[in-house]
VEXPA-662452 format. One record per residue (C-alpha): residue number from 0; z negated, y, x negated; chain. Coordinates in steps of 0.25 Angstrom, whole numbers, always signed. Example, Ala and Ser with C-alpha at 12.3 -4.5 7.8 and 13.67 -1.06 7.14 Angstrom:
2
   seq       w       v       u   mol
     0     -31     -18     -49     A
     1     -29      -4     -55     A
//
This chain:
365
   seq       w       v       u   mol
     0    -552    +741    -634     A
     1    -553    +730    -622     A
     2    -566    +725    -628     A
     3    -572    +737    -627     A
     4    -567    +742    -612     A
     5    -571    +730    -608     A
     6    -586    +731    -612     A
     7    -586    +745    -604     A
     8    -581    +736    -593     A
     9    -592    +727    -593     A
    10    -602    +736    -594     A
    11    -597    +744    -583     A
    12    -598    +730    -574     A
    13    -611    +728    -580     A
    14    -616    +742    -576     A
    15    -608    +741    -563     A
    16    -601    +755    -566     A
    17    -587    +757    -560     A
    18    -581    +764    -572     A
    19    -583    +772    -587     A
    20    -577    +784    -591     A
    21    -577    +784    -607     A
    22    -572    +797    -612     A
    23    -578    +801    -626     A
    24    -567    +799    -637     A
    25    -575    +790    -645     A
    26    -578    +780    -633     A
    27    -563    +781    -627     A
    28    -558    +778    -642     A
    29    -568    +764    -642     A
    30    -563    +761    -628     A
    31    -547    +764    -630     A
    32    -544    +765    -646     A
    33    -540    +779    -643     A
    34    -546    +791    -651     A
    35    -543    +806    -646     A
    36    -552    +818    -645     A
    37    -547    +823    -631     A
    38    -554    +836    -632     A
    39    -557    +843    -619     A
    40    -548    +832    -611     A
    41    -553    +820    -604     A
    42    -553    +806    -610     A
    43    -558    +793    -606     A
    44    -559    +780    -602     A
    45    -561    +774    -587     A
    46    -566    +760    -589     A
    47    -568    +752    -576     A
    48    -576    +737    -573     A
    49    -564    +730    -571     A
    50    -552    +739    -570     A
    51    -544    +744    -582     A
    52    -549    +757    -589     A
    53    -540    +769    -589     A
    54    -539    +780    -600     A
    55    -538    +797    -597     A
    56    -533    +805    -607     A
    57    -525    +816    -611     A
    58    -510    +812    -608     A
    59    -508    +816    -623     A
    60    -516    +805    -628     A
    61    -510    +795    -618     A
    62    -501    +789    -630     A
    63    -511    +788    -641     A
    64    -521    +781    -631     A
    65    -510    +771    -628     A
    66    -507    +769    -642     A
    67    -522    +767    -645     A
    68    -521    +755    -637     A
    69    -526    +760    -623     A
    70    -519    +750    -614     A
    71    -524    +754    -601     A
    72    -521    +766    -591     A
    73    -520    +779    -597     A
    74    -522    +792    -590     A
    75    -515    +804    -597     A
    76    -516    +818    -592     A
    77    -511    +831    -596     A
    78    -519    +842    -599     A
    79    -515    +850    -585     A
    80    -521    +837    -576     A
    81    -534    +834    -572     A
    82    -538    +821    -580     A
    83    -549    +818    -571     A
    84    -542    +818    -558     A
    85    -531    +809    -566     A
    86    -543    +801    -568     A
    87    -549    +801    -556     A
    88    -535    +796    -550     A
    89    -535    +784    -557     A
    90    -549    +781    -554     A
    91    -546    +780    -539     A
    92    -535    +771    -542     A
    93    -546    +760    -547     A
    94    -552    +761    -532     A
    95    -565    +759    -539     A
    96    -578    +765    -534     A
    97    -584    +773    -546     A
    98    -598    +776    -543     A
    99    -602    +777    -558     A
   100    -595    +780    -570     A
   101    -599    +775    -584     A
   102    -597    +788    -595     A
   103    -601    +791    -607     A
   104    -613    +802    -604     A
   105    -614    +806    -618     A
   106    -600    +811    -617     A
   107    -595    +815    -604     A
   108    -598    +829    -600     A
   109    -604    +834    -586     A
   110    -590    +839    -582     A
   111    -583    +827    -585     A
   112    -593    +819    -578     A
   113    -592    +827    -565     A
   114    -577    +824    -565     A
   115    -579    +810    -568     A
   116    -586    +808    -556     A
   117    -577    +817    -547     A
   118    -565    +808    -550     A
   119    -573    +796    -549     A
   120    -584    +796    -538     A
   121    -594    +792    -548     A
   122    -608    +796    -543     A
   123    -615    +790    -557     A
   124    -611    +789    -572     A
   125    -617    +778    -581     A
   126    -618    +780    -596     A
   127    -608    +772    -605     A
   128    -612    +777    -618     A
   129    -622    +765    -621     A
   130    -611    +755    -618     A
   131    -601    +761    -627     A
   132    -611    +765    -638     A
   133    -614    +750    -638     A
   134    -600    +746    -638     A
   135    -596    +756    -650     A
   136    -609    +752    -658     A
   137    -604    +738    -662     A
   138    -590    +739    -670     A
   139    -579    +731    -669     A
   140    -572    +726    -681     A
   141    -561    +735    -680     A
   142    -570    +746    -679     A
   143    -578    +741    -692     A
   144    -567    +741    -698     A
   145    -563    +755    -697     A
   146    -577    +760    -698     A
   147    -576    +753    -713     A
   148    -564    +760    -715     A
   149    -569    +774    -710     A
   150    -581    +770    -719     A
   151    -572    +768    -732     A
   152    -566    +783    -729     A
   153    -580    +789    -727     A
   154    -582    +783    -742     A
   155    -569    +791    -747     A
   156    -574    +803    -740     A
   157    -587    +804    -748     A
   158    -579    +799    -761     A
   159    -569    +811    -759     A
   160    -580    +820    -757     A
   161    -587    +816    -770     A
   162    -573    +817    -778     A
   163    -573    +833    -773     A
   164    -587    +837    -777     A
   165    -588    +848    -789     A
   166    -597    +859    -791     A
   167    -591    +871    -782     A
   168    -584    +862    -770     A
   169    -589    +865    -759     A
   170    -594    +857    -746     A
   171    -582    +860    -738     A
   172    -572    +858    -750     A
   173    -577    +843    -751     A
   174    -577    +841    -736     A
   175    -562    +846    -735     A
   176    -558    +836    -748     A
   177    -565    +824    -741     A
   178    -558    +827    -727     A
   179    -545    +830    -733     A
   180    -544    +818    -741     A
   181    -548    +808    -731     A
   182    -539    +815    -721     A
   183    -528    +810    -732     A
   184    -534    +796    -731     A
   185    -531    +796    -716     A
   186    -543    +801    -710     A
   187    -540    +811    -699     A
   188    -555    +815    -695     A
   189    -570    +814    -701     A
   190    -581    +808    -693     A
   191    -589    +821    -695     A
   192    -589    +834    -701     A
   193    -589    +830    -716     A
   194    -602    +834    -723     A
   195    -602    +837    -738     A
   196    -614    +844    -741     A
   197    -620    +850    -754     A
   198    -633    +853    -760     A
   199    -643    +857    -751     A
   200    -634    +856    -739     A
   201    -635    +840    -741     A
   202    -648    +842    -733     A
   203    -641    +847    -722     A
   204    -640    +831    -714     A
   205    -629    +838    -706     A
   206    -625    +850    -715     A
   207    -612    +856    -715     A
   208    -603    +858    -725     A
   209    -600    +872    -730     A
   210    -596    +880    -744     A
   211    -608    +874    -751     A
   212    -605    +873    -765     A
   213    -607    +860    -773     A
   214    -617    +862    -784     A
   215    -624    +853    -795     A
   216    -636    +847    -789     A
   217    -631    +846    -775     A
   218    -631    +834    -766     A
   219    -619    +832    -760     A
   220    -619    +826    -746     A
   221    -606    +819    -739     A
   222    -606    +815    -726     A
   223    -593    +811    -719     A
   224    -585    +801    -712     A
   225    -571    +798    -707     A
   226    -565    +795    -693     A
   227    -555    +782    -694     A
   228    -548    +776    -683     A
   229    -560    +783    -674     A
   230    -570    +777    -682     A
   231    -579    +785    -690     A
   232    -587    +784    -703     A
   233    -599    +792    -709     A
   234    -605    +792    -723     A
   235    -614    +801    -731     A
   236    -615    +802    -746     A
   237    -624    +812    -755     A
   238    -621    +814    -769     A
   239    -628    +823    -780     A
   240    -618    +832    -787     A
   241    -619    +835    -802     A
   242    -635    +831    -803     A
   243    -646    +826    -794     A
   244    -660    +830    -793     A
   245    -672    +819    -794     A
   246    -676    +823    -778     A
   247    -660    +821    -775     A
   248    -660    +808    -780     A
   249    -672    +804    -774     A
   250    -668    +809    -761     A
   251    -654    +801    -763     A
   252    -660    +789    -768     A
   253    -671    +789    -755     A
   254    -658    +790    -745     A
   255    -651    +779    -751     A
   256    -663    +770    -752     A
   257    -664    +773    -736     A
   258    -650    +771    -733     A
   259    -650    +757    -741     A
   260    -662    +753    -734     A
   261    -656    +755    -720     A
   262    -642    +749    -724     A
   263    -651    +737    -729     A
   264    -658    +736    -715     A
   265    -644    +737    -708     A
   266    -641    +724    -701     A
   267    -640    +718    -686     A
   268    -654    +718    -680     A
   269    -660    +731    -687     A
   270    -664    +742    -678     A
   271    -656    +754    -681     A
   272    -669    +762    -679     A
   273    -676    +753    -691     A
   274    -663    +759    -701     A
   275    -668    +772    -699     A
   276    -682    +768    -702     A
   277    -678    +761    -714     A
   278    -671    +772    -719     A
   279    -680    +783    -715     A
   280    -692    +775    -722     A
   281    -686    +777    -735     A
   282    -684    +791    -734     A
   283    -697    +792    -728     A
   284    -705    +785    -740     A
   285    -697    +793    -749     A
   286    -704    +805    -743     A
   287    -691    +812    -737     A
   288    -694    +806    -722     A
   289    -692    +822    -716     A
   290    -678    +824    -723     A
   291    -672    +811    -716     A
   292    -669    +818    -702     A
   293    -659    +811    -696     A
   294    -657    +796    -691     A
   295    -652    +786    -701     A
   296    -637    +785    -695     A
   297    -628    +783    -683     A
   298    -619    +773    -678     A
   299    -604    +775    -682     A
   300    -590    +772    -677     A
   301    -581    +781    -667     A
   302    -593    +791    -669     A
   303    -597    +795    -681     A
   304    -611    +796    -674     A
   305    -612    +784    -663     A
   306    -622    +774    -657     A
   307    -632    +770    -662     A
   308    -641    +780    -669     A
   309    -649    +774    -681     A
   310    -661    +782    -677     A
   311    -675    +777    -680     A
   312    -678    +774    -665     A
   313    -665    +767    -663     A
   314    -670    +753    -659     A
   315    -655    +747    -659     A
   316    -652    +734    -667     A
   317    -640    +734    -677     A
   318    -630    +725    -673     A
   319    -618    +720    -680     A
   320    -605    +730    -678     A
   321    -614    +743    -679     A
   322    -610    +754    -687     A
   323    -618    +764    -691     A
   324    -623    +774    -703     A
   325    -635    +775    -711     A
   326    -637    +789    -717     A
   327    -653    +792    -722     A
   328    -654    +805    -728     A
   329    -663    +816    -734     A
   330    -661    +830    -733     A
   331    -669    +840    -740     A
   332    -664    +854    -738     A
   333    -670    +860    -751     A
   334    -662    +849    -758     A
   335    -651    +842    -751     A
   336    -648    +830    -743     A
   337    -644    +815    -746     A
   338    -638    +806    -735     A
   339    -631    +793    -737     A
   340    -624    +786    -726     A
   341    -616    +773    -724     A
   342    -609    +768    -712     A
   343    -614    +754    -709     A
   344    -611    +741    -701     A
   345    -619    +730    -696     A
   346    -613    +717    -700     A
   347    -618    +703    -694     A
   348    -629    +702    -703     A
   349    -630    +715    -711     A
   350    -622    +728    -712     A
   351    -609    +734    -719     A
   352    -610    +748    -726     A
   353    -596    +753    -722     A
   354    -597    +766    -731     A
   355    -597    +763    -746     A
   356    -598    +774    -754     A
   357    -608    +773    -766     A
   358    -623    +778    -762     A
   359    -629    +779    -774     A
   360    -632    +793    -779     A
   361    -619    +799    -785     A
   362    -622    +812    -794     A
   363    -607    +818    -793     A
   364    -603    +826    -807     A
//
């Protein structure tokens, strides 16, 4: 925690910005180790160049924040109180001239920005998003170990889903089984809404599970992940149920080949856009390029989708400690779709694949 706060303080000094107000749930967690959803209530950390930071949040969360390890001042407020006025009074005690406040411009609403200007006297805002993205992009060892465990639980989720496949079962019945069994293992929430798609619906990259009934010859696509100690996992596996056609098998083999090619290229110094290009070339060469409509992957950590993006125009180079997904896919509406996704950690010289569920084509009988 102290290391992360000092990085923000150093950035403020370099930019000559008096203070930062960081208020997104994810970035507050990153700086305080306290994870909560305040809903419509104000929550945020004020960080200064030299002085100690302070944390403002609903009073009912105050004890938990302390228990999470926050060692500095906390302003706890009740629902009838004006949180902004309380924060303003604490800012005045610091006797600082605040002409600019660094904020998360992608997160802070216009109305809250107006109140922040009012209580601080700042005439301008700076953007702290890029700094926080850079800090969170390189995972510390403790974060990596949590991500490893979260990936294993994602593997377990796929295994559970496969075990519930039988003719006549619905997509939502399988979703319910996966989430129920994972909750029995102690998982409180999923990284995102669990996706189980049968048949032609698997051809929708972000399809919604419903009451579709499983039939022989269907492709079955699972996309799921868990949140463990504030960190997310994300896995996709595709199966054939009962039988597989030659075209379905060709699509599957192409996606697997593309995914393996991108994994092989995953090492320090590789340009992120080149990973996308590597996988995309395999799919293009097989004649399915128009059916691969999305980027290769995304950063993974506190958010299931976070910086950086593995899009073909990204010139950023891979560095040790980065964690991201590799998930090429082919989606043909009349047939169905195949996506294969793993969570990947960049190591000193190569990479480690965190998710481990087998990827060779399985026909579930």
